[in-house]
N, CA and C of each residue as an Amber inpcrd file, in Angstrom:
protein
   723
  30.4360000 -17.6160000  -1.1850000  29.7270000 -17.1700000  -0.8160000
  30.0910000 -15.9520000   0.1740000  29.8620000 -14.8040000   0.3640000
  30.7460000 -13.8700000   1.1490000  29.7310000 -13.5590000   2.3830000
  30.0780000 -13.3260000   3.5400000  28.8130000 -13.0260000   5.2210000
  27.6410000 -12.6550000   4.6840000  27.3360000 -11.0670000   3.2890000
  25.9760000 -11.7400000   3.0480000  25.7870000 -12.4400000   2.4150000
  25.6890000 -13.1110000   1.7780000  25.2040000 -14.0780000   0.9070000
  26.0250000 -13.9000000  -0.4180000  26.4470000 -12.5950000  -0.8760000
  26.8730000 -12.3490000  -2.0930000  28.1670000 -13.5530000  -2.8010000
  28.1630000 -13.9400000  -3.8940000  29.1300000 -14.7920000  -4.1770000
  30.3840000 -14.0730000  -4.1490000  31.5100000 -14.6890000  -3.9000000
  32.6490000 -14.2200000  -3.8440000  33.8410000 -13.8050000  -5.0750000
  34.0570000 -12.2650000  -4.6470000  34.4580000 -11.5950000  -5.7730000
  35.6050000 -12.3680000  -7.1550000  36.5960000 -13.6440000  -6.2640000
  37.0810000 -14.2250000  -6.3260000  36.4120000 -15.3760000  -7.7620000
  35.6790000 -15.6060000  -7.4350000  34.7250000 -16.8640000  -8.0450000
  34.0770000 -16.4450000  -9.0840000  33.1200000 -14.6140000  -9.2270000
  32.8520000 -13.9990000 -10.4490000  33.8880000 -13.9650000 -11.2760000
  35.2880000 -13.5180000 -11.0600000  35.8140000 -13.0940000 -11.8600000
  36.9920000 -14.3390000 -12.7060000  37.0030000 -15.3480000 -11.6900000
  37.4050000 -16.6940000 -12.3260000  36.7830000 -16.9550000 -13.5460000
  35.2110000 -17.3370000 -12.8760000  34.3410000 -17.2290000 -14.0460000
  34.3750000 -17.0920000 -15.7060000  34.2560000 -15.4900000 -15.0250000
  34.2850000 -14.9220000 -16.4670000  35.4590000 -14.9020000 -17.6040000
  36.9300000 -14.8950000 -16.5270000  38.2720000 -15.4240000 -17.5220000
  37.6490000 -17.0200000 -18.3110000  37.0310000 -17.7730000 -17.5540000
  37.3220000 -19.7680000 -17.9510000  36.1020000 -19.0970000 -19.4800000
  35.3110000 -18.6000000 -19.0040000  33.7820000 -19.1050000 -19.8890000
  33.2430000 -17.1380000 -20.3610000  34.3060000 -16.0230000 -20.5970000
  33.4540000 -15.0830000 -21.5450000  32.4080000 -15.2540000 -22.2340000
  32.6290000 -15.8950000 -23.0140000  31.9580000 -16.0320000 -23.7790000
  31.7440000 -15.2620000 -25.7870000  32.9090000 -14.3570000 -25.4510000
  33.3980000 -14.1990000 -26.5140000  34.6270000 -15.4770000 -27.8850000
  34.9380000 -15.5900000 -27.0240000  36.2310000 -16.2650000 -26.9400000
  36.4420000 -17.4520000 -25.6640000  37.3450000 -18.3090000 -26.0060000
  37.8290000 -19.4070000 -25.0630000  37.4300000 -19.1490000 -24.0870000
  38.9200000 -18.4840000 -23.5710000  39.5280000 -18.2610000 -21.7130000
  40.2090000 -17.1520000 -22.5930000  40.5650000 -16.4030000 -20.6050000
  41.2450000 -14.9170000 -20.8220000  42.2660000 -15.6880000 -19.9040000
  43.9400000 -15.8130000 -20.6050000  44.8080000 -15.4320000 -19.5180000
  44.6840000 -14.5610000 -19.1930000  45.7300000 -14.8000000 -17.3340000
  45.7320000 -13.2650000 -16.6920000  47.1750000 -12.2250000 -17.4200000
  47.4120000 -12.4150000 -17.5930000  48.6140000 -12.1060000 -19.5340000
  47.4490000 -11.1020000 -20.2660000  46.8890000 -11.7270000 -20.7510000
  45.9570000 -11.2520000 -21.7070000  45.0070000 -10.6670000 -21.1910000
  43.9390000 -10.6350000 -20.3600000  42.6780000  -9.5010000 -19.2400000
  43.8500000  -8.4240000 -18.8210000  45.3370000  -8.2890000 -18.8070000
  46.1390000  -7.5510000 -17.9790000  46.5570000  -6.4690000 -19.4070000
  46.9590000  -7.2730000 -20.7470000  46.6240000  -6.1970000 -21.4480000
  45.5880000  -5.6700000 -22.3910000  44.7780000  -6.4160000 -22.2040000
  43.3960000  -5.0620000 -23.2020000  43.1260000  -4.5700000 -21.4320000
  43.6100000  -4.6670000 -20.7840000  43.3270000  -3.5850000 -19.9860000
  44.3560000  -1.9140000 -20.2280000  45.5350000  -1.9920000 -20.2410000
  46.1900000  -1.3340000 -20.4020000  45.6660000  -0.6710000 -21.8400000
  45.3560000  -1.7750000 -22.9270000  45.4510000  -1.1210000 -24.3530000
  43.4840000  -0.7200000 -23.8510000  42.9880000  -0.0380000 -22.5830000
  41.7800000   0.4300000 -22.5510000  42.2860000   1.9420000 -21.5830000
  43.8120000   2.2500000 -21.3840000  43.7300000   2.5280000 -20.2580000
  44.2260000   3.0020000 -19.5150000  43.9320000   1.0990000 -18.5530000
  44.0190000   0.9810000 -17.3520000  45.4720000   0.9270000 -16.6620000
  45.5080000   0.1690000 -15.6110000  47.0440000  -0.4280000 -15.3040000
  46.6030000  -1.7770000 -14.3630000  46.3690000  -2.8070000 -14.6530000
  46.6970000  -3.8280000 -13.5250000  46.9580000  -4.6270000 -13.9520000
  48.7010000  -4.9420000 -13.0060000  49.5860000  -6.3850000 -13.4650000
  48.3190000  -7.5940000 -13.6920000  48.9160000  -8.3070000 -14.4150000
  48.5670000 -10.3370000 -14.5820000  48.9760000 -10.5060000 -13.1820000
  49.9510000 -10.4030000 -12.1830000  50.2630000 -11.1950000 -11.0440000
  49.3840000 -10.6440000  -9.9100000  48.3280000  -9.0370000 -10.3460000
  47.1870000  -8.6710000  -9.1820000  46.1660000  -9.6340000  -9.8530000
  45.7770000  -9.4940000 -11.4130000  44.2680000 -10.6990000 -11.1550000
  44.6940000 -12.2140000 -10.9480000  46.5220000 -12.4320000 -10.8480000
  45.9770000 -13.8850000 -10.8160000  45.2710000 -14.1030000  -9.0680000
  45.7220000 -13.6960000  -8.0520000  46.2510000 -13.0970000  -7.0020000
  44.1780000 -12.6820000  -6.4550000  43.3540000 -11.7950000  -7.3450000
  42.4880000 -11.3860000  -7.0140000  41.6590000 -12.7570000  -7.8010000
  41.7120000 -13.8930000  -8.2860000  41.3230000 -15.1920000  -9.1210000
  41.3590000 -16.1080000  -8.2550000  42.3340000 -15.9250000  -7.3170000
  42.5690000 -17.0980000  -6.5400000  42.2250000 -16.7500000  -4.8970000
  41.9460000 -15.2300000  -5.3510000  41.0200000 -14.6660000  -4.2110000
  42.5120000 -14.8410000  -2.7000000  42.9560000 -15.0550000  -3.3340000
  44.0950000 -14.1330000  -1.7280000  44.0890000 -12.6710000  -1.9830000
  43.9140000 -12.4500000  -2.9080000  42.9450000 -10.1650000  -2.5710000
  41.7610000 -10.4850000  -2.9830000  41.0180000 -10.2000000  -1.9180000
  39.7210000  -9.5950000  -2.2120000  39.3260000  -8.4200000  -2.0580000
  40.2640000  -7.2520000  -1.8650000  39.4290000  -5.9040000  -1.7920000
  40.0340000  -5.0660000  -2.9360000  39.2910000  -4.9150000  -3.8900000
  39.8240000  -4.1140000  -5.1050000  39.2610000  -2.7640000  -5.0520000
  39.7190000  -2.3070000  -5.3990000  39.2440000  -0.7560000  -5.9300000
  38.3570000  -0.8390000  -6.7430000  37.6680000   0.4650000  -7.0700000
  36.2720000   0.2630000  -7.9500000  37.1300000   0.6700000  -9.3210000
  37.9220000   1.5850000  -9.5920000  38.5270000   1.4460000 -10.6380000
  39.1560000   0.0420000 -11.0140000  39.7110000  -0.6700000 -10.3830000
  40.2790000  -1.8440000 -10.8950000  38.6850000  -2.7570000 -10.8530000
  37.7050000  -2.6440000 -10.4010000  36.6400000  -3.4090000 -10.5460000
  36.1960000  -2.5620000 -11.8030000  36.0130000  -1.5610000 -12.0800000
  35.2130000  -1.2170000 -13.6840000  36.5380000  -1.2020000 -14.3640000
  37.8820000  -1.6490000 -13.9970000  38.3180000  -1.6680000 -15.6110000
  38.7160000  -3.2970000 -16.1070000  38.2660000  -4.2560000 -14.8660000
  38.3560000  -5.7480000 -15.0230000  36.7340000  -5.5680000 -16.0830000
  35.4760000  -5.0960000 -15.6840000  34.4060000  -5.2210000 -16.2620000
  34.3340000  -4.7340000 -17.7580000  35.3580000  -3.7400000 -18.7000000
  35.5670000  -3.0570000 -18.9280000  36.0430000  -3.9770000 -20.2970000
  36.5200000  -4.7900000 -19.7210000  37.9370000  -5.1990000 -20.2310000
  37.2430000  -7.0250000 -20.9650000  36.4580000  -7.3440000 -19.6560000
  35.5300000  -8.5120000 -20.3590000  34.4880000  -8.2330000 -21.1880000
  34.1470000  -6.8350000 -21.2850000  32.7130000  -6.4110000 -21.7150000
  31.5780000  -7.2040000 -21.1770000  31.6060000  -6.9280000 -19.8770000
  30.3960000  -7.0540000 -18.8790000  30.2940000  -5.7790000 -17.8840000
  28.7880000  -5.8060000 -17.3100000  28.4340000  -4.3760000 -16.0170000
  29.2220000  -4.9930000 -15.1180000  30.0050000  -4.1370000 -14.4360000
  30.7720000  -3.7700000 -13.3830000  29.7720000  -4.1060000 -11.9750000
  28.3330000  -4.1250000 -12.3210000  27.8650000  -4.6160000 -11.2960000
  27.4840000  -6.2510000 -11.0600000  27.8620000  -7.2960000 -12.0300000
  28.4020000  -8.3000000 -11.9280000  28.9060000  -8.9370000 -10.5850000
  30.1910000  -7.9450000 -10.5900000  30.7670000  -8.3370000  -9.5170000
  30.4270000  -7.9990000  -7.8750000  29.1440000  -7.4490000  -7.7150000
  28.4560000  -7.5250000  -6.7370000  26.6760000  -7.5260000  -6.7340000
  26.9200000  -9.3380000  -6.8960000  25.6610000  -9.4150000  -7.8040000
  24.2360000  -8.7770000  -8.8540000  25.1490000  -7.9600000  -9.5180000
  24.2040000  -7.2480000 -10.7050000  24.1240000  -7.5810000 -11.6090000
  23.4030000  -7.1980000 -12.9770000  23.7260000  -8.1380000 -13.8890000
  24.6460000  -7.9680000 -14.5070000  24.7490000  -8.9630000 -15.5460000
  26.1650000  -8.2580000 -16.1240000  26.3130000  -8.4390000 -17.9800000
  25.0740000  -8.3870000 -17.8730000  24.5000000  -8.2270000 -19.3380000
  24.8970000  -6.6180000 -19.6380000  25.4390000  -6.1500000 -20.6810000
  26.0230000  -4.4240000 -20.8220000  24.6290000  -4.1840000 -22.0980000
  24.1360000  -3.2260000 -22.0290000  23.4540000  -2.7060000 -23.0250000
  24.1010000  -2.1990000 -24.2880000  23.7940000  -2.0900000 -25.4880000
  24.4060000  -1.3230000 -26.2570000  24.8060000  -0.1960000 -26.3570000
  25.6880000   0.0170000 -26.1850000  27.2650000   1.1340000 -26.2640000
  27.0290000   2.3310000 -24.5430000  26.7280000   1.2100000 -24.0920000
  26.6830000   1.2530000 -22.2640000  28.0220000   1.1820000 -21.7190000
  28.5760000   2.4600000 -20.7050000  30.3410000   1.7380000 -20.2370000
  30.1510000   2.6350000 -18.5540000  29.0440000   1.8180000 -18.0370000
  28.9150000   2.1370000 -16.6360000  30.0100000   2.3160000 -15.4160000
  29.9240000   3.0200000 -14.5180000  30.8820000   3.6430000 -13.5580000
  30.3140000   3.5840000 -12.4310000  31.1220000   3.8930000 -11.4420000
  30.4650000   4.3550000 -10.3230000  29.8920000   5.5650000 -10.2830000
  28.5370000   5.3150000  -9.8820000  27.8660000   6.1880000  -9.6830000
  27.8260000   7.5140000  -8.9700000  28.7220000   8.1460000  -9.1750000
  28.2890000   9.6970000  -8.4450000  27.1940000  10.3980000  -7.9700000
  27.0030000  10.6000000  -6.7980000  25.5840000  11.0980000  -6.5660000
  24.8420000   9.8790000  -5.4070000  24.8980000   8.5910000  -6.0660000
  24.0970000   7.3660000  -5.7170000  23.7210000   7.2900000  -3.6460000
  25.8200000   7.5900000  -2.8190000  25.7360000   7.5720000  -2.2620000
  24.8430000   8.7520000  -1.2230000  24.8320000  10.2050000  -1.7370000
  24.4740000  11.1520000  -1.4970000  22.8210000  11.1800000  -1.2890000
  22.4550000  10.4740000  -2.6500000  20.8900000   9.9790000  -2.7070000
  20.8340000   9.0980000  -1.6650000  21.2560000   8.1520000  -1.1980000
  20.5150000   7.4290000  -0.4340000  20.4060000   7.7810000   1.4260000
  21.2250000   9.2090000   1.4190000  21.7810000   9.5580000   2.6630000
  20.5970000  10.4240000   2.7090000  20.0600000  11.2210000   1.4430000
  19.0080000  12.4210000   1.5080000  17.5220000  11.0400000   1.6230000
  17.3190000  10.2410000   1.4040000  15.8930000   9.6950000   1.5920000
  16.0670000   8.2320000   2.3600000  17.4030000   7.1950000   2.8860000
  16.7750000   6.2440000   3.8600000  16.9100000   6.5730000   4.9860000
  16.3080000   6.7530000   5.4320000  16.6670000   6.9980000   6.8940000
  15.0340000   7.0170000   7.7240000  14.5130000   6.4320000   8.7930000
  13.6840000   6.9190000   9.7010000  12.4330000   7.7030000   9.9760000
  11.1140000   7.4910000   9.8490000  10.3880000   8.8420000   9.1770000
  10.0890000   9.1560000  10.4990000  10.7900000   9.0430000  12.0800000
  10.3240000   9.5920000  12.6740000  12.1310000  10.6260000  13.2750000
  12.8850000  10.8430000  12.2110000  13.7640000  11.5470000  12.3750000
  14.4120000  11.8660000  11.1250000  15.6080000  12.4600000  11.2100000
  16.2100000  13.4510000  10.0880000  16.9250000  11.9250000   9.7370000
  17.9200000  12.4890000   8.1640000  18.4700000  11.8860000   7.9300000
  20.1550000  11.4690000   8.7040000  20.4330000  10.1830000   8.1490000
  21.9420000   9.4000000   9.3740000  22.9730000  10.4290000   8.6760000
  23.7810000  10.5450000   9.7100000  25.2810000  11.2950000   9.9010000
  26.2740000  10.4840000   9.2430000  27.4120000  11.0390000   8.6020000
  28.5150000  10.2230000   8.4760000  28.9430000   9.0610000   9.8480000
  28.8640000  10.0150000  10.6890000  29.7560000   9.1500000  12.0560000
  28.7300000   7.9130000  12.3430000  26.9010000   7.8230000  11.6130000
  26.2100000   7.3670000  11.9780000  26.6370000   6.0810000  11.0960000
  26.6080000   6.0400000  10.0730000  27.0040000   4.9650000   8.8610000
  28.1830000   4.5150000   9.3550000  29.4190000   4.7820000   9.4040000
  30.2570000   4.5660000   9.6410000  30.5410000   3.6660000  10.9220000
  29.7680000   3.8050000  11.7150000  29.3940000   2.9630000  12.8180000
  28.9180000   1.9810000  12.7630000  27.9920000   1.8220000  12.1880000
  26.8750000   0.8440000  11.5010000  28.0220000  -0.4420000  10.6410000
  28.8480000   0.5120000   9.7190000  29.5440000  -0.2300000   9.1920000
  30.8280000  -1.1610000   9.8430000  31.4610000  -0.3640000  10.5070000
  33.2390000  -0.8630000  11.3590000  32.4270000  -2.2630000  11.8090000
  33.7590000  -2.9220000  11.7120000  33.4160000  -3.9040000  13.1650000
  32.6890000  -4.9630000  12.6060000  32.0190000  -4.7900000  11.1120000
  30.7110000  -5.4010000  10.6200000  31.5860000  -7.1420000  10.1670000
  31.0870000  -7.4830000   8.8650000  32.0110000  -8.4650000   7.5580000
  32.5220000  -7.5400000   6.7270000  32.5130000  -6.4550000   6.6660000
  33.0730000  -5.7580000   5.6860000  34.0940000  -4.3550000   5.7300000
  34.6970000  -4.7780000   7.1580000  35.5030000  -3.9510000   7.9240000
  35.2130000  -2.7750000   8.3110000  36.2070000  -1.6470000   8.3730000
  35.9280000  -0.4650000   8.7390000  35.4140000   0.8770000   7.7330000
  35.3760000   1.5320000   7.8290000  35.5920000   3.1860000   6.9640000
  35.3600000   4.2560000   8.0440000  36.1610000   5.0050000   7.6670000
  35.8110000   6.1790000   8.6870000  34.6550000   7.6810000   8.0940000
  34.1110000   8.1650000   8.7200000  33.5040000   8.9950000   8.8850000
  34.1530000  10.3390000   8.2670000  34.9480000  10.5640000   7.6090000
  35.4550000  11.3310000   6.9690000  35.7350000  10.6990000   5.7340000
  35.7040000   9.8510000   5.1270000  35.7490000   9.4010000   4.3060000
  34.6760000   9.1280000   3.6210000  33.8780000   8.9620000   4.1970000
  31.8890000   9.0360000   3.7180000  31.7770000  10.4010000   3.4660000
  32.5840000  10.6360000   3.8500000  32.2580000  12.8390000   3.7790000
  32.7500000  13.2430000   2.3200000  34.0580000  12.3950000   2.5840000
  34.7530000  12.0060000   1.1310000  34.0640000  12.0300000   0.0110000
  33.5500000  10.9940000   0.2080000  32.5370000  10.0740000  -0.8540000
  31.6100000  11.1220000  -1.2440000  30.5840000  11.2210000  -0.5390000
  29.5460000  11.7990000  -0.4660000  30.3430000  13.8370000  -1.3860000
  31.0080000  14.5120000  -0.9650000  31.5060000  15.7270000  -1.9440000
  32.1120000  15.3320000  -3.0890000  32.3220000  14.0050000  -3.6470000
  33.0750000  13.7480000  -4.6510000  34.0680000  13.8020000  -4.4790000
  35.0980000  13.9980000  -3.8310000  36.3550000  14.4010000  -3.5500000
  37.3350000  13.3420000  -3.8600000  36.1280000  11.9390000  -3.2580000
  37.2830000  10.5670000  -3.4340000  35.9150000  10.2270000  -4.2020000
  36.2500000   9.3310000  -5.3230000  35.2810000   8.4570000  -6.4030000
  35.8540000   7.1900000  -6.8400000  36.1250000   6.3070000  -5.4390000
  37.2580000   5.2480000  -5.9830000  37.7030000   4.2440000  -4.8100000
  36.1540000   3.9370000  -4.1910000  36.4260000   3.0870000  -2.9180000
  36.6610000   1.6380000  -2.8600000  37.3060000   0.8230000  -2.0430000
  37.1940000  -0.6430000  -2.1810000  36.1970000  -1.1590000  -1.8550000
  36.0890000  -2.4320000  -2.8020000  34.9720000  -3.3650000  -2.4960000
  34.0450000  -3.1250000  -1.5340000  35.1980000  -3.5860000  -0.6400000
  34.3990000  -3.8250000   1.4030000  33.6030000  -2.3520000   1.6790000
  34.4520000  -1.2580000   1.1380000  33.7070000  -0.2250000   1.5970000
  32.0780000   0.2990000   0.6000000  31.8230000  -0.7990000  -0.4780000
  31.1880000  -0.1550000  -1.1260000  30.1860000  -1.3170000  -0.5590000
  30.2600000  -2.6660000  -0.6310000  29.3510000  -3.9470000   0.5070000
  28.7520000  -2.9150000   1.5470000  29.6930000  -2.9050000   2.2930000
  29.1310000  -1.9290000   3.6670000  28.4790000  -1.0690000   3.5100000
  28.1200000   0.0190000   2.9560000  27.7510000   1.1290000   2.5140000
  26.2600000   0.5930000   2.0440000  26.1320000  -0.2320000   1.1510000
  25.2310000  -0.5730000   0.5240000  23.8190000  -1.7080000   1.9140000
  24.9140000  -2.3220000   2.7500000  24.2980000  -2.7520000   3.6520000
  23.8170000  -1.9400000   4.6650000  24.3630000  -0.9660000   4.9570000
  24.3050000  -0.1260000   6.8450000  22.5320000   1.0590000   5.2000000
  22.7160000   1.0120000   4.5210000  21.5630000   1.8140000   3.9140000
  20.2790000   0.4230000   3.3520000  20.7490000  -1.0380000   3.0840000
  19.8140000  -1.8570000   2.9510000  19.5320000  -1.3710000   1.1950000
  20.6950000  -1.2990000   1.2060000  20.4000000  -1.1320000  -1.0810000
  21.3740000  -2.4930000  -1.4180000  21.0830000  -3.2280000  -2.4130000
  21.5640000  -3.5220000  -3.6270000  23.0910000  -3.0850000  -3.6770000
  24.2970000  -3.6390000  -4.0790000  25.1210000  -3.3220000  -4.4310000
  25.5120000  -2.2640000  -5.6390000  24.7210000  -3.4440000  -6.5920000
  24.6600000  -2.7700000  -7.5270000  24.3130000  -1.2200000  -7.9170000
  22.8900000  -1.3030000  -6.9220000  22.5690000   0.2440000  -7.2400000
  24.1480000   1.2570000  -7.1940000  25.2910000   1.5390000  -7.4130000
  26.4480000   2.1090000  -6.8030000  26.6740000   1.9750000  -8.3650000
  26.3100000   1.1030000  -9.5440000  26.9580000   0.9760000 -10.6520000
  25.6750000   0.6600000 -11.5360000  24.6270000   0.6410000 -11.5660000
  23.7580000   0.3980000 -11.8770000  22.7420000   1.1890000 -12.6560000
  22.1880000   2.5440000 -13.1580000  21.4860000   3.5100000 -13.8610000
  20.0740000   2.5940000 -13.7490000  19.8410000   2.2550000 -14.6700000
  18.5640000   1.2890000 -15.1180000  17.7700000   0.8620000 -13.1830000
  19.0450000   0.3220000 -12.5300000  18.6030000  -0.6470000 -11.1640000
  18.2030000   0.7690000 -10.2750000  19.1530000   1.8290000 -10.6650000
  19.1790000   2.8560000  -9.4920000  17.6500000   3.6690000  -9.8940000
  17.2630000   3.3640000 -10.9530000  16.0240000   4.0570000 -11.3440000
  14.6940000   3.9520000 -11.1930000  14.9120000   2.0630000 -10.7030000
  14.0010000   2.0030000  -9.9630000  13.8030000   1.8450000  -8.6610000
  14.9640000   1.7450000  -7.9090000  15.0870000   1.9330000  -6.9740000
  14.6290000   3.1370000  -5.9410000  15.4530000   4.5750000  -6.9140000
  15.2670000   5.8860000  -6.6930000  13.5590000   6.2760000  -6.1900000
  12.9310000   5.6820000  -7.3770000  11.2530000   5.9600000  -7.6640000
  10.5500000   5.2200000  -6.3130000  11.4860000   4.1340000  -6.1700000
  10.4510000   3.3900000  -5.1030000  10.9970000   4.3800000  -3.4670000
  12.1980000   4.7870000  -3.7840000  12.6010000   5.6990000  -2.3160000
  11.6890000   7.1700000  -2.0930000  11.5030000   6.8670000  -3.0390000
  11.5600000   8.5730000  -3.2870000   9.6490000   8.8740000  -2.8530000
   8.7350000   7.4520000  -3.4240000   7.4930000   7.3370000  -3.2750000
   7.1270000   7.4900000  -1.7800000   8.1870000   6.0860000  -1.1300000
   8.2500000   6.0910000   0.3940000   8.4200000   7.3670000   1.1900000
   9.1370000   8.1150000   0.4490000   9.6910000   9.2720000   1.7270000
   8.9700000  10.3300000   1.4270000   7.6210000  10.3590000   0.6370000
   6.8430000  11.3520000   0.2320000   5.3890000  10.6040000   1.4430000
   5.7840000   9.3320000   0.8960000   4.1260000   8.6180000   1.7370000
   4.8170000   8.9350000   3.5780000   5.9650000   9.0540000   3.8480000
   6.1170000   9.0140000   5.6180000   5.9930000  10.5130000   5.4720000
   6.3980000  11.8170000   5.1040000   6.0540000  12.9780000   5.3060000
   4.8760000  13.2700000   5.0680000   3.8990000  12.4640000   4.3530000
   2.3710000  12.7680000   4.4920000   1.8280000  11.9400000   5.4160000
   2.3800000  10.3990000   6.0670000   2.0040000  10.0340000   7.5570000
   1.2240000   9.3800000   6.9300000   1.6190000   8.7840000   5.7530000
   0.6680000   7.5600000   5.2470000   1.5020000   5.8410000   5.5570000
   2.4420000   6.4780000   5.6530000   3.0740000   5.0450000   5.8740000
   2.3710000   4.3620000   7.4010000   2.6210000   5.2490000   8.2210000
   2.1390000   4.9890000   9.8140000   0.3780000   4.7390000   9.7220000
  -0.4100000   5.3510000   8.9750000  -1.0830000   4.5220000   8.5010000
  -1.9210000   2.9590000   8.1900000  -0.5700000   2.7730000   7.0700000
  -0.6800000   1.5590000   6.5760000  -0.4670000   0.3780000   7.4130000
   0.5580000   0.5340000   8.2070000   0.8790000  -0.4790000   9.4030000
  -0.4150000  -0.0610000  10.7320000  -1.0840000   0.8420000  10.6370000
  -1.9740000   0.3000000  11.4750000  -3.1560000   0.1220000  11.1120000
  -3.6590000   0.4140000   9.8370000  -4.4360000  -0.5200000   9.1490000
  -4.2220000  -1.8430000   9.1540000  -3.0140000  -2.4770000   8.9710000
  -2.4050000  -3.7220000   8.5280000  -2.8050000  -4.4510000   9.6520000
  -2.7420000  -3.3280000  10.7800000  -2.7540000  -4.5130000  12.2830000
  -4.1680000  -4.5610000  12.3320000  -5.1220000  -3.9720000  12.6620000
  -6.6440000  -3.8720000  12.3250000  -7.3200000  -2.9730000  10.9930000
  -7.9990000  -3.4660000   9.8790000  -8.4770000  -2.9000000   8.8490000
  -9.3090000  -1.8990000   9.5090000  -9.5710000  -1.3220000   8.9420000
 -10.8270000  -0.1940000   9.4190000 -12.1010000  -0.1190000   8.7440000
 -12.8470000   0.1020000   9.2600000 -14.4330000  -0.2680000   8.5910000
 -14.1060000   0.7010000   7.0000000 -15.2340000  -0.0200000   5.9290000
 -15.0310000   0.6420000   5.0000000 -15.6080000   2.1060000   4.8430000
 -16.6380000   2.3960000   5.8690000 -16.4100000   4.1360000   5.6820000
 -14.9770000   4.6760000   5.7840000 -14.2940000   4.1240000   6.4450000
 -13.5230000   5.2010000   7.0960000 -11.6490000   4.7630000   6.2250000
 -12.0640000   3.9840000   5.7190000 -11.1360000   3.2720000   4.8640000
 -11.5410000   4.4760000   3.0610000 -12.5480000   4.4680000   3.2800000
 -12.7100000   6.1000000   1.8570000 -12.4670000   6.5950000   2.8800000
 -12.2220000   7.6490000   3.4930000 -11.9310000   8.9720000   4.5150000
 -10.4630000   8.7870000   3.6290000  -9.7500000   7.6200000   4.7730000
  -8.3690000   7.7080000   4.4550000  -7.8310000   7.9020000   3.2500000
  -8.6380000   7.4510000   1.9400000  -8.0100000   7.1650000   0.7310000
  -8.6650000   8.3850000   0.1700000  -9.3560000   9.5460000   0.5580000
  -9.6740000  10.5420000  -0.2210000  -8.7010000  11.3970000   0.3660000
  -8.4750000  11.4070000   1.6810000  -7.6290000  12.3550000   1.9990000
  -6.0840000  12.1160000   1.3030000  -5.5810000  10.7290000   1.3870000
  -4.6770000  10.8960000   0.6510000  -4.7990000  11.3630000  -1.0250000
  -5.7590000  10.8420000  -1.8820000  -5.9730000  11.1900000  -2.8910000
  -5.3950000  13.0550000  -3.1440000  -6.0480000  13.9180000  -1.9520000
  -6.6890000  15.4460000  -1.9200000  -5.4420000  15.7120000  -1.5230000
  -4.1820000  15.2350000  -0.5920000  -2.6960000  15.7440000  -0.5680000
  -1.9220000  15.0370000  -1.7180000  -2.1120000  14.8690000  -2.2470000
  -1.2700000  13.9450000  -3.5340000  -1.5630000  15.0760000  -4.7180000
  -2.8610000  15.0690000  -5.0710000  -3.3800000  15.5410000  -6.1480000
  -4.3600000  16.3930000  -6.1810000  -4.2620000  16.9880000  -5.4450000
  -5.5860000  18.4180000  -4.8980000  -6.1300000  18.4210000  -6.5850000
  -7.5330000  18.5110000  -6.2240000  -8.2180000  18.9300000  -7.5340000
  -9.3080000  18.4010000  -7.0810000 -10.7640000  18.6680000  -6.9890000
 -12.0960000  18.0490000  -7.7230000 -12.1070000  16.6370000  -8.1690000
 -11.3770000  16.9970000 -10.0670000 -11.3010000  15.8700000 -10.2370000
 -10.6440000  14.4300000 -10.0130000  -9.5020000  14.2490000  -9.5060000
  -9.0510000  13.2480000  -8.8900000 -10.1970000  12.8410000  -8.2070000
 -10.8060000  13.8760000  -6.8710000 -11.5450000  13.5380000  -5.7330000
 -12.3860000  12.5940000  -6.3310000 -13.7300000  13.0110000  -7.6850000
 -14.5120000  12.5690000  -7.9610000 -14.1910000  11.1910000  -8.5830000
 -13.0870000  11.0150000  -8.9050000 -12.4110000   9.6340000  -9.6380000
 -12.1570000   9.1200000  -8.6100000 -11.9980000   8.6750000  -7.8600000
 -11.6200000   7.9120000  -6.5070000 -13.1590000   7.4000000  -5.5780000
 -14.1890000   8.8880000  -6.1130000 -15.3940000   8.5990000  -4.9750000
 -16.4030000   7.3860000  -6.4030000 -15.9850000   7.8750000  -8.1910000
 -16.5660000   6.9470000  -8.6500000 -16.3290000   4.9930000  -8.3190000
 -14.7030000   5.3240000  -8.6180000 -13.8700000   3.8820000  -7.8150000
 -14.4650000   3.0800000  -6.7380000 -14.7990000   4.3770000  -5.4980000
 -15.2800000   3.5040000  -4.3540000 -16.5510000   3.5780000  -4.0070000
 -17.2980000   4.1920000  -5.0340000 -18.9810000   4.1860000  -4.7900000
 -19.1620000   4.7430000  -5.5720000 -19.7690000   3.6560000  -6.6020000
 -20.0730000   3.4920000  -8.0460000 -21.1900000   4.4480000  -8.2430000
 -22.3340000   4.4300000  -7.5240000 -23.5320000   5.1060000  -7.4260000
 -23.3030000   6.4030000  -7.4980000 -22.3170000   6.8520000  -7.1000000
 -22.4210000   8.6400000  -6.1600000 -22.3820000   8.8940000  -7.3430000
 -22.7600000  10.4800000  -7.3570000 -23.0820000  11.6740000  -8.1600000
 -22.3430000  13.0170000  -7.9790000 -21.5380000  13.3120000  -8.7260000
 -20.1060000  14.3310000  -8.5720000 -21.1690000  15.3580000  -9.0820000
 -20.3450000  16.4380000  -8.1680000 -20.5950000  17.9340000  -8.5620000
 -21.4530000  18.5230000 -10.1200000 -19.9670000  17.8710000 -10.7240000
 -20.0800000  18.3940000 -11.9630000 -21.3290000  17.8480000 -12.8390000
 -21.9800000  16.5020000 -12.3950000 -23.1760000  15.6840000 -13.3390000
 -24.2170000  16.5930000 -13.1620000 -24.0980000  17.0640000 -11.7270000
 -25.3120000  17.5310000 -11.5130000 -26.2520000  19.1410000 -12.0160000
 -25.0010000  19.7370000 -12.6440000 -24.7490000  21.1590000 -13.3620000
 -25.3000000  20.3090000 -15.1890000
């Protein structure tokens, strides 16, 4: 296991080579040849070093090449899923890091700067990264980070490293992030934290919920719907006409 509780890259790769599922096993030479035929270039010597753990910081492109040759999802090397969907050929998700910068930050301030994120990573278990390199990743002028950069960036934002590879996972995470961001802007998160500490009386609770409905979905229909749920005996304006 790594410092973050994740399986070592060497262990994952070695297991996939020994038990690939579609044949008895892969030798380093066979795997290197498969990668070459797929348009990549990784030597069998380097694969051997990765499997033994002598090398432990492959580039994103190397991770993708190994995954494609082994017919697995590259996210499996960073704690994500192994199985591929039909026709799927996943790779580094351009824009994923930019989305984290735009949505993951404390509600009482704006987004983190590349310098702040670099400082949070550097000196930790995943080595260091420069603010300028983070800017290059954000701009898309660089798109081949090394494994430790990927793990460090994920940890800095509290995200699963697989987020950078897996569209399916990212869709779920992005929905949660955008909902939380909207709640923060409306002050809902603060209200929830306060009510968790000291639950309000039912009347106040109802007013909080009604205010939230008005903010998220203005209109009499939405307000009447929640009034019916909270106060079943209430008669709405529409019903008195």
